[in-house]
N, C-alpha and C positions, 0 to 999 in steps of 0.2 A: 251569488253573494257579492255585494259591493265592498271593495277593499277599504280599509280604514286609511285615511290620509296620513302622511308622515308625521312623526312626533314633532312638536314645537316646544320651545322654551316657555316656562311659566311667565317670564318677563314680558313676552309678546302678548299673552292673554291679559296681563295687568294693564297694558297700554290701551286696550279696547274699552271704550266707555259705553256700556250697555245700560239703557235706562227704560223705565216704564213711562209711556205717554198715552194720553187719551186722544183718539182720532176725532177731531172736532168736525172736519168736513172732508169730503172727497169730491174733487172737481175734475171734470174731463179735460184732457189735453187734446184739443181738436186735431192738431197736426200729427198725432200718433194713433196708430190702431191698437196699441196695447197699454199706453201709459196713462196714469191718473196722478193728480197732485193731492197729497194728503196734507192737511193743516193739523199739526200735532201739538198738543199742550203738554209741556214738561214741567209745569208748575211755575218755575222762575223764568221760563223762556218758551217761545213758540218756534216751531220749525216747519218749513215746507219740505216734504220728502216725496220724490217721484217714485212710483211703483208700477211695474208692468203687470197689472192684474185685470185689465179690461176683458180679456178672453177667458179668464179663470173663473169669473163669477157672472151669474145672470144679472145681479144687481149689485154694483160696487158700493152703493150707498149703504148697504146692509152692515158695513163695519163702522159707520159713524157712531160715536159714543162709546166704542169699545176701547179697552186698554190693550196694549201690545208692547212687545220689546223692540227697541230700536238701537242701532249704533249711532251715537250723536257726535262723534269726533272724527268723522271722515272729512277729507277736503271737499268743499262745495264743488258741485259739478253741474255745468250748464247742459241741458238737453231740451230740445224742442222750444227754445226761447225761455225756458224756466230754469231756476236754480234749485238743485236738490241738495239739501243740507243734512243728509244722513241716510240710513238704510233700515228698512223694515225687516225684522226677522220673520220668516214664515217657515212652515214645516211642509215638506212634501215635494216642492218644485223640482229639486235635484233628482228625485226618485221617480218623476213622471206621474205623480198623482196630483189631484187638485189640491193646491196649497190651502193651509189653514193658518190662522194667526198663532204666533207663540205668545201666550197670555199668562199673567199671574193667575193662580187658582182662586184668588178672591181680590177685590179691589184694594189697591195700595195707593199712597199719595203719588201724584204725577211727579216724575223726576227721580223716583226711587231707583237706586243703582242695583244691577244684577252682579252677582259674583261674590 
């Protein structure tokens, strides 16, 4: 059994901005053997978000057009000459299983906040 992480204050959770976005495109990052760049529509804004999923899926393009949950208020980070402006939530990676997207059960407007 995997232990539960230590308790955190609710104030910390409230600082994390989690939103639904639609993955518009998935582009290869040639310099990396695992990273791709997602272009994500959040309604009022677009973001480029780098994700290490090349080795997790046979066809990374299969997630284009799908909605998923993202953290949108992380500091931008430069990797492989590209800027990542957030983080994709996926389910399973930390447990060693093939990750799947964390998705709303039905379509909601892009930019809808979680929590």
